[in-house]
C-alpha positions as CSV (number, residue, x, y, z in Angstrom):
1,X,-0.7,-36.2,-52.5
2,X,-2.3,-38.6,-55.3
3,X,-4.7,-38.1,-57.9
4,X,-6.4,-40.9,-59.5
5,X,-7.6,-40.3,-63.0
6,X,-10.8,-42.1,-63.8
7,X,-13.4,-42.8,-66.3
8,X,-14.9,-45.5,-68.9
9,X,-12.4,-46.6,-71.5
10,X,-11.2,-44.2,-74.3
11,X,-12.0,-41.1,-73.1
12,X,-8.7,-39.8,-73.0
13,X,-7.4,-40.4,-69.8
14,X,-4.0,-41.7,-71.0
15,X,-3.5,-38.8,-73.3
16,X,-4.1,-36.4,-70.5
17,X,-1.8,-38.3,-68.2
18,X,0.9,-38.4,-70.7
19,X,0.3,-34.7,-71.4
20,X,0.6,-33.9,-67.8
21,X,3.4,-36.0,-66.7
22,X,5.3,-36.1,-70.2
23,X,5.3,-39.9,-70.0
24,X,4.9,-42.6,-72.4
25,X,1.3,-44.2,-72.1
26,X,-0.2,-46.3,-73.9
27,X,-2.9,-44.4,-76.0
28,X,-5.6,-46.2,-78.5
29,X,-8.8,-45.7,-79.9
30,X,-10.3,-48.6,-78.2
31,X,-11.3,-49.5,-74.8
32,X,-8.9,-51.1,-72.2
33,X,-5.6,-49.6,-73.8
34,X,-4.5,-49.3,-69.9
35,X,-4.3,-52.9,-68.5
36,X,-1.8,-52.0,-65.6
37,X,-1.8,-48.5,-64.0
38,X,0.1,-45.6,-65.0
39,X,1.7,-44.1,-62.2
40,X,4.0,-40.8,-62.8
41,X,4.3,-37.3,-61.4
42,X,2.4,-34.2,-62.8
43,X,2.5,-30.7,-61.9
44,X,0.1,-27.8,-60.5
45,X,1.0,-24.3,-60.7
46,X,1.3,-22.1,-57.4
47,X,3.0,-18.6,-56.9
48,X,6.5,-18.6,-56.4
49,X,7.7,-16.2,-53.6
50,X,11.3,-15.9,-54.7
51,X,11.0,-12.9,-56.9
52,X,8.8,-11.3,-54.2
53,X,11.6,-11.7,-51.6
54,X,14.4,-11.2,-53.8
55,X,15.9,-14.5,-54.6
56,X,16.2,-17.0,-57.3
57,X,14.2,-20.2,-56.2
58,X,16.2,-23.6,-57.1
59,X,13.7,-26.5,-56.4
60,X,14.6,-29.7,-55.4
61,X,11.7,-31.2,-57.3
62,X,9.6,-29.4,-59.9
63,X,10.8,-26.1,-61.5
64,X,10.4,-22.2,-61.7
65,X,9.2,-20.2,-64.6
66,X,8.8,-16.5,-64.0
67,X,6.7,-16.2,-61.1
68,X,5.1,-19.7,-61.2
69,X,6.0,-22.4,-59.4
70,X,5.2,-26.0,-60.8
71,X,4.6,-28.2,-58.0
72,X,4.8,-32.4,-58.5
73,X,1.9,-34.5,-57.6
74,X,1.3,-37.9,-58.1
75,X,-1.0,-39.5,-61.0
76,X,-2.4,-42.6,-61.4
77,X,-3.9,-43.7,-64.8
78,X,-6.1,-46.8,-64.5
79,X,-8.0,-49.3,-66.6
80,X,-11.3,-47.8,-67.6
81,X,-14.4,-48.2,-66.1
82,X,-17.5,-50.1,-67.4
83,X,-21.0,-50.7,-65.8
84,X,-20.5,-54.0,-63.3
85,X,-17.1,-53.2,-62.4
86,X,-18.0,-53.6,-58.9
87,X,-18.9,-57.2,-59.6
88,X,-15.5,-57.5,-61.6
89,X,-16.9,-56.8,-64.9
90,X,-14.1,-55.6,-67.2
91,X,-11.2,-54.8,-65.5
92,X,-13.3,-53.5,-62.5
93,X,-11.5,-55.2,-59.4
94,X,-8.2,-54.0,-60.4
95,X,-9.5,-50.7,-61.1
96,X,-10.9,-50.2,-57.9
97,X,-7.9,-51.5,-56.1
98,X,-5.5,-49.1,-57.9
99,X,-7.5,-46.3,-56.8
100,X,-7.9,-47.6,-53.0
101,X,-5.1,-45.1,-52.0
102,X,-6.1,-41.9,-54.3
103,X,-6.5,-38.8,-52.4
104,X,-8.7,-37.5,-55.2
105,X,-10.2,-38.3,-58.4
106,X,-10.1,-36.7,-61.7
107,X,-13.1,-38.1,-63.3
108,X,-12.0,-37.7,-67.4
109,X,-15.5,-37.5,-69.4
110,X,-16.1,-37.8,-73.2
111,X,-17.6,-34.2,-73.4
112,X,-18.3,-34.8,-77.2
113,X,-20.3,-37.7,-76.6
114,X,-18.7,-39.7,-78.6
115,X,-18.4,-43.0,-77.1
116,X,-20.9,-45.3,-75.8
117,X,-21.1,-46.9,-71.9
118,X,-18.7,-49.4,-72.9
119,X,-16.2,-46.9,-74.4
120,X,-16.7,-48.2,-78.2
121,X,-16.5,-45.0,-80.5
122,X,-20.1,-43.9,-81.8
123,X,-21.1,-40.8,-83.5
124,X,-20.3,-37.7,-81.8
125,X,-23.2,-36.4,-79.5
126,X,-24.9,-39.9,-79.4
127,X,-24.3,-40.1,-75.8
128,X,-25.2,-37.7,-72.9
129,X,-22.0,-37.2,-70.8
130,X,-24.2,-36.8,-67.7
131,X,-24.7,-40.8,-68.0
132,X,-21.2,-41.4,-67.7
133,X,-20.9,-39.0,-64.6
134,X,-23.8,-40.8,-62.9
135,X,-22.6,-44.3,-63.7
136,X,-19.0,-43.7,-62.5
137,X,-20.3,-42.5,-59.2
138,X,-23.0,-45.4,-58.9
139,X,-19.9,-47.9,-59.7
140,X,-17.7,-46.4,-56.4
141,X,-20.9,-46.6,-54.3
142,X,-21.4,-50.2,-55.0
143,X,-18.0,-51.2,-54.6
144,X,-17.6,-49.7,-51.4
145,X,-21.3,-50.8,-50.2
146,X,-19.9,-54.1,-51.0
147,X,-17.0,-53.7,-48.6
148,X,-19.4,-52.4,-46.2
149,X,-22.0,-55.2,-46.5
150,X,-19.6,-58.2,-46.2
151,X,-19.8,-59.3,-42.7
152,X,-21.5,-56.1,-41.3
153,X,-24.2,-58.1,-39.2
154,X,-21.0,-59.5,-37.1
155,X,-19.1,-56.6,-37.0
156,X,-22.1,-54.5,-35.5
157,X,-22.9,-57.2,-32.9
158,X,-19.2,-57.0,-32.0
159,X,-19.3,-53.1,-31.8
160,X,-22.3,-52.7,-29.7
161,X,-21.2,-55.7,-27.2
162,X,-17.6,-53.9,-26.9
163,X,-19.4,-50.6,-26.6
164,X,-17.1,-48.7,-29.7
165,X,-17.5,-46.0,-31.4
166,X,-19.1,-47.0,-34.7
167,X,-16.5,-44.7,-36.5
168,X,-13.8,-46.1,-35.2
169,X,-14.9,-49.7,-36.4
170,X,-15.7,-48.1,-39.7
171,X,-12.4,-46.7,-40.0
172,X,-10.8,-50.1,-39.2
173,X,-13.2,-51.6,-41.7
174,X,-12.3,-49.3,-44.4
175,X,-8.4,-48.5,-43.8
176,X,-7.7,-50.2,-46.8
177,X,-9.3,-47.7,-49.2
178,X,-8.0,-44.6,-46.9
179,X,-10.9,-44.1,-44.6
180,X,-9.8,-42.6,-41.1
181,X,-11.7,-41.9,-38.2
182,X,-12.4,-38.4,-39.0
183,X,-13.4,-38.9,-42.5
184,X,-15.7,-42.1,-41.2
185,X,-17.1,-39.6,-38.5
186,X,-18.2,-37.3,-41.3
187,X,-19.8,-39.9,-43.7
188,X,-21.6,-41.0,-40.6
189,X,-22.9,-37.7,-39.9
190,X,-24.0,-37.0,-43.5
191,X,-25.7,-40.1,-43.7
192,X,-27.7,-39.1,-40.6
193,X,-25.8,-42.2,-38.5
194,X,-24.1,-40.3,-36.1
195,X,-24.7,-42.1,-32.5
196,X,-27.0,-44.8,-34.3
197,X,-26.7,-48.2,-33.0
198,X,-24.7,-50.4,-35.5
199,X,-27.4,-53.2,-35.6
200,X,-30.3,-50.7,-36.5
201,X,-28.5,-49.6,-39.6
202,X,-30.6,-51.2,-42.3
203,X,-30.0,-51.8,-45.8
204,X,-31.1,-48.7,-47.2
205,X,-29.3,-46.8,-44.6
206,X,-26.2,-49.0,-45.5
207,X,-26.3,-47.8,-49.1
208,X,-26.8,-44.1,-48.1
209,X,-23.5,-44.6,-45.9
210,X,-21.5,-45.9,-48.8
211,X,-22.3,-43.1,-51.0
212,X,-21.3,-40.8,-48.2
213,X,-17.9,-42.5,-47.6
214,X,-17.4,-42.3,-51.0
215,X,-17.7,-38.4,-51.1
216,X,-15.8,-38.0,-47.8
217,X,-12.8,-40.1,-49.1
218,X,-12.8,-40.1,-52.8
219,X,-13.8,-36.6,-54.0
220,X,-14.2,-36.2,-57.5
221,X,-13.4,-33.4,-60.0
222,X,-14.3,-33.4,-63.4
223,X,-12.3,-33.0,-66.7
224,X,-14.9,-32.5,-69.7
225,X,-12.4,-34.0,-72.2
226,X,-12.5,-33.3,-75.9
227,X,-14.1,-30.0,-75.5
228,X,-13.1,-28.8,-79.0
229,X,-15.0,-31.6,-80.4
230,X,-18.2,-30.8,-78.0
231,X,-21.2,-28.9,-79.1
232,X,-20.7,-25.7,-77.5
233,X,-24.2,-25.3,-76.2
234,X,-24.3,-29.0,-74.8
235,X,-20.7,-28.0,-73.4
236,X,-22.1,-25.0,-71.4
237,X,-24.8,-26.7,-70.2
238,X,-23.0,-29.7,-69.0
239,X,-20.2,-27.4,-67.4
240,X,-23.4,-25.3,-65.8
241,X,-24.6,-28.5,-64.3
242,X,-21.1,-29.7,-62.9
243,X,-19.8,-27.4,-60.2
244,X,-15.9,-27.0,-60.9
245,X,-16.1,-29.0,-63.9
246,X,-13.4,-28.1,-66.4
247,X,-13.3,-28.1,-70.2
248,X,-10.1,-29.9,-71.3
249,X,-8.4,-30.9,-74.7
250,X,-5.9,-33.2,-73.6
251,X,-4.6,-34.2,-77.2
252,X,-4.0,-30.5,-77.7
253,X,-1.9,-30.5,-74.6
254,X,-0.1,-33.5,-75.5
255,X,0.9,-31.9,-78.9
256,X,1.8,-28.6,-77.5
257,X,4.2,-30.7,-74.7
258,X,5.6,-32.7,-77.5
259,X,6.1,-29.6,-80.1
260,X,8.0,-27.9,-77.3
261,X,10.1,-31.0,-76.5
262,X,11.2,-31.2,-79.9
263,X,12.0,-27.4,-80.0
264,X,9.5,-26.5,-82.5
265,X,7.2,-24.2,-80.0
266,X,7.8,-22.4,-76.7
267,X,4.9,-23.3,-74.5
268,X,4.5,-23.2,-70.7
269,X,1.8,-25.9,-69.5
270,X,-1.3,-24.4,-68.9
271,X,-0.3,-21.2,-70.8
272,X,-2.9,-19.7,-73.0
273,X,-0.8,-19.2,-76.3
274,X,2.4,-20.8,-77.4
275,X,5.3,-19.3,-79.8
276,X,6.4,-21.0,-82.9
277,X,10.2,-21.3,-82.8
278,X,11.3,-23.8,-85.7
279,X,10.6,-24.6,-89.1
280,X,7.0,-26.4,-89.2
281,X,5.3,-28.8,-91.8
282,X,2.2,-28.0,-93.1
283,X,0.6,-30.4,-91.4
284,X,2.2,-29.1,-88.1
285,X,1.3,-25.7,-88.8
286,X,-2.2,-26.8,-89.4
287,X,-2.5,-28.7,-86.4
288,X,-1.1,-25.7,-84.3
289,X,-3.5,-23.2,-86.0
290,X,-6.3,-25.5,-85.0
291,X,-5.3,-25.4,-81.4
292,X,-5.0,-22.0,-81.2
293,X,-8.5,-21.1,-83.0
294,X,-10.7,-24.1,-81.5
295,X,-9.0,-24.4,-77.9
296,X,-6.9,-21.8,-76.6
297,X,-9.0,-18.8,-78.0
298,X,-12.5,-20.4,-76.7
299,X,-11.1,-21.9,-73.4
300,X,-8.6,-19.9,-72.2
301,X,-5.9,-23.0,-72.3
302,X,-6.2,-26.9,-72.9
303,X,-7.3,-27.3,-69.2
304,X,-5.1,-30.0,-68.3
305,X,-3.5,-27.9,-65.6
306,X,-6.7,-26.2,-64.5
307,X,-7.9,-29.9,-64.0
308,X,-5.4,-30.9,-61.8
309,X,-5.5,-27.6,-59.8
310,X,-9.3,-28.5,-59.6
311,X,-8.6,-31.6,-57.6
312,X,-5.6,-30.1,-55.4
313,X,-6.9,-26.9,-54.8
314,X,-10.7,-26.9,-55.3
315,X,-11.4,-30.4,-53.4
316,X,-8.7,-31.1,-51.2
317,X,-8.2,-27.4,-50.4
318,X,-4.4,-27.7,-50.3
319,X,-2.4,-24.8,-49.6
320,X,1.5,-24.3,-50.8
321,X,4.0,-23.5,-48.1
322,X,8.1,-23.1,-48.1
323,X,10.1,-24.5,-45.5
324,X,13.4,-23.4,-45.3
325,X,16.6,-24.0,-42.8
326,X,18.5,-20.6,-43.0
327,X,15.9,-17.8,-42.2
328,X,18.3,-15.0,-43.8
329,X,19.2,-16.7,-47.2
330,X,16.0,-19.0,-47.3
331,X,18.3,-22.0,-48.2
332,X,18.2,-25.7,-47.1
333,X,21.8,-26.8,-45.8
334,X,22.7,-27.7,-49.2
335,X,22.3,-23.9,-50.2
336,X,19.4,-24.8,-52.4
337,X,17.0,-21.5,-52.2
338,X,13.5,-22.2,-51.3
339,X,14.1,-25.7,-52.1
340,X,10.8,-27.2,-51.2
341,X,7.1,-26.7,-51.6
342,X,5.0,-28.7,-49.5
343,X,1.2,-28.8,-50.4
344,X,-0.4,-29.2,-46.9
345,X,-4.3,-29.1,-46.1
346,X,-5.7,-25.7,-45.0
347,X,-5.6,-25.6,-41.2
348,X,-2.3,-27.0,-41.1
349,X,-0.1,-25.7,-38.2
350,X,3.6,-24.9,-37.7
351,X,4.0,-28.2,-36.0
352,X,2.4,-30.3,-38.2
353,X,4.5,-28.7,-41.2
354,X,7.5,-29.6,-39.3
355,X,6.4,-33.4,-38.8
356,X,6.1,-33.4,-42.7
357,X,9.5,-32.4,-43.0
358,X,10.9,-34.5,-40.4
359,X,9.3,-36.5,-37.5
360,X,12.0,-35.2,-35.3
361,X,11.3,-31.7,-35.9
362,X,7.7,-32.2,-34.9
363,X,8.6,-34.2,-31.9
364,X,11.5,-31.6,-30.7
365,X,9.6,-28.5,-32.1
366,X,10.6,-25.0,-30.0
367,X,9.2,-22.4,-32.3
368,X,8.9,-21.4,-36.1
369,X,9.8,-18.4,-37.7
370,X,7.5,-16.3,-40.5
371,X,10.4,-15.5,-42.7
372,X,8.8,-12.8,-44.5
373,X,8.2,-10.9,-41.0
374,X,10.8,-12.5,-39.0
375,X,8.1,-12.8,-36.4
376,X,8.3,-15.9,-34.2
377,X,5.2,-18.2,-34.6
378,X,3.9,-21.1,-32.1
379,X,3.1,-24.8,-32.6
380,X,-0.6,-24.1,-33.3
381,X,-0.2,-21.2,-35.6
382,X,-2.3,-21.8,-38.6
383,X,0.0,-21.5,-41.9
384,X,-1.4,-19.8,-44.9
385,X,-0.8,-20.1,-48.6
386,X,2.6,-18.9,-49.5
387,X,4.2,-18.9,-46.2
388,X,8.0,-19.4,-45.9
389,X,8.8,-20.8,-42.7
390,X,12.0,-22.0,-40.6
391,X,11.2,-24.3,-38.0
392,X,13.6,-24.4,-34.8
393,X,13.7,-27.6,-32.9
394,X,16.2,-29.1,-30.1
395,X,19.2,-30.6,-31.0
């Protein structure tokens, strides 16, 4: 799964990326700090079944802390988007190309209102963050509209002459941005164009379709960054207006992650507090006191982990499942206990999970076993969050 970090310049995307991935990303108080996209691995939290099943998990990727498993997801932090990006303004073309394969977007917004439309610093509260939410959606819609509009008439005539389904042609046309046939069909239904003759889709309908394609293929969660610097009343109003929006203080998360790496604090990403371990300078202690009083106490966490989880679980509706090879020991062939956690879409079947592990397993699938109940489950059995499954296939 790939999450694209989007937003105008200078809102803290690279800070959030660095905090989430522990990677070095260029961070600066000016537009277009990020020129080439940063690509790395962040983590979302899920319950680890090891303790419940009486074993100690030894994951191949990610890690386990107590009863929590940190599961890797790919993050892409790209150049900031400015008005007119769909026409190539700023680094718009590169931005949009970098996001073409993202499964979901996390829109990082300056909740403090301290950056103008171009990402230049300005007085806190001088810009309404709602304007940034609107403009980014509009830019993405216009980008997709441009892809649709170019050669639409020729395509529409050909589709009708060949008596093809419009969703098939639409998926072919937009395959480069991750549009499949099912999502194309969903966008057509939402736009009121299901069953429509392609040559009868006018300019207004095409613009409406572009917006529906964006919602179907690039669902967007919102991180209200710099929440600690935002006016509390405005932040509450903004969060109420944007379902699923998460208050975030990416700079605080980055400070805590770096402090933990230096052995100064004990801190688990996403936690609501930390423990001081080492000797601190006066400046370090002041900074940590600020984080505790102005970030962790009012918001419960820095919000970075919650924002990623909003995209993975709220938007994409993924569920964690754990395939194993040995039903008794819950290991793989190398003896790793509960080695892998796959984040799969709701409704995934046992056979589909087998295909994610290895295509041969799906092709030669016989049955699967629920390792909790030791009951046999069939190919079409729908998996649920936390399932531990052994797949049995023909040799």
